[in-house]
C-alpha positions, 0 to 999 in steps of 0.5 A, spaced: 548 484 393 549 480 387 554 485 385 558 483 391 557 477 390 560 477 383 566 482 386 568 477 391 567 471 386 572 474 381 577 476 386 577 467 388 577 465 382 584 467 380 587 464 387 583 458 386 586 456 378 593 458 382 592 452 387 589 447 382 595 449 378 600 447 383 597 441 385 598 438 379 605 441 379 606 437 385 602 431 383 607 431 376 613 432 380 612 425 384 613 421 378 619 424 376 626 425 380 627 433 383 633 434 378 627 432 372 622 436 375 622 439 382 616 441 386 613 448 388 616 448 394 624 446 391 623 451 386 621 456 391 627 455 395 631 455 389 628 462 387 630 464 395 637 462 393 637 466 387 634 472 391 639 472 397 645 472 393 643 477 389 643 474 382 636 474 380 635 481 381 641 483 377 638 479 371 631 482 372 634 488 372 638 487 365 632 484 362 628 490 363 633 494 360 634 490 355 625 490 354 625 498 355 629 499 351 627 494 344 620 496 346 621 503 346 624 503 339 619 499 336 613 504 338 617 510 336 618 507 329 613 503 328 607 507 330 609 513 326 610 509 320 603 506 321 600 513 321 602 515 316 602 509 312 594 509 313 593 516 312 596 516 305 594 510 301 599 511 296 605 510 301 601 503 303 601 500 296 608 503 295 611 499 302 606 495 303 609 488 299 616 490 302 612 489 309 608 484 307 615 480 306 618 481 312 613 480 316 612 473 316 620 472 318 621 469 325 625 474 329 629 467 331 631 467 324 635 473 324 639 470 330 646 469 325 645 475 322 644 479 328 651 476 331 654 478 324 652 484 324 652 486 332 657 481 335 654 478 342 651 481 348 646 486 349 645 489 341 643 482 337 638 480 344 636 488 343 635 487 335 631 481 336 626 484 341 626 490 337 624 486 331 619 481 335 614 488 337 615 492 330 611 489 326 604 488 331 605 495 332 606 497 326 600 493 322 596 494 328 596 502 327 595 501 320 589 497 320 587 502 326 588 508 321 584 505 316 579 502 320 576 509 323 569 511 322 568 515 315 562 519 319 568 522 324 571 524 317 565 527 314 563 530 320 570 534 321 570 536 314 563 539 315 566 543 320 572 546 315 578 543 320 584 543 316 587 535 313 593 536 319 588 537 325 583 532 322 589 527 322 592 529 330 584 531 333 580 525 330 584 520 326 589 518 332 584 519 338 579 514 334 584 509 332 588 509 339 584 503 343 585 499 336 593 501 336 593 499 343 590 492 342 597 491 338 601 494 343 598 488 348 600 483 343 607 486 341 608 486 348 607 478 349 611 477 343 617 481 345 617 478 352 618 471 349 623 473 344 627 477 350 628 469 353 630 468 346 634 473 345 638 473 351 640 466 349 644 469 344 651 469 347 648 474 352 652 473 359 646 476 364 639 476 363 633 471 365 634 467 359 641 466 359 639 465 367 636 459 364 641 457 359 647 458 364 642 453 370 641 448 365 649 447 364 649 446 372 643 441 372 639 446 376 631 445 374 629 448 379 632 454 377 630 454 370 623 453 372 624 459 377 627 463 371 621 461 367 615 463 373 619 470 373 618 471 366 611 469 366 610 474 372 614 480 370 610 478 363 603 479 367 606 486 370 608 489 364 602 488 361 598 491 367 602 497 367 601 498 359 592 496 361 593 502 366 597 507 362 592 506 356 586 507 362 589 513 363 589 516 355 582 514 354 579 518 360 583 523 358 580 523 351 573 521 354 573 514 351 569 509 355 
């Protein structure tokens, strides 16, 4: 009975928080003109207008495509590199200073070079999103490998397995939960910079929609685009969490 009550409470609390947020939003909108801060109903009508014209779906599709390409490139480069650097101490000692120099540089600081190197359009946006996801994944992977419990390695050595098998059968599964932390962080950072990257000379995408709506003084479209960015980020994070649980079950990780 107590468990059922807790489950019901967990289901209701998010909706109460959303209702409170909408109420505060509507209250704040009363102090401004609709051009400055439209209320929830006006934003919903603006989103419906974008949906009816098909514009919103086009921008969402473009943004998701850019994100998928950039994030995939970050994973297939950062995870193998992080595994190698975490496993081979001398490699980390050699490349560590370079990584620590580049890591603190904001992806936004790369905007001028991205335009010079790739022009305008998809390429600079993909480059910015890739950079924002690369370093969180790389550093979390390095840290995950180096924090593998030494007992696991000692037991593996006692069984006489090869170094390669130890790496693939022991180190990677043990490091996986911590690697996933970096993947979750990278999703948030990359999705944030997706909007910034699409403001960099792109002619489509949710970031472009927000900037273009400002030019037409359509504040309802601006806020609607911001809400869509947040909702899409939540959905992407949920999908990654689902994939993580599937892999954990496969490897017997609770």
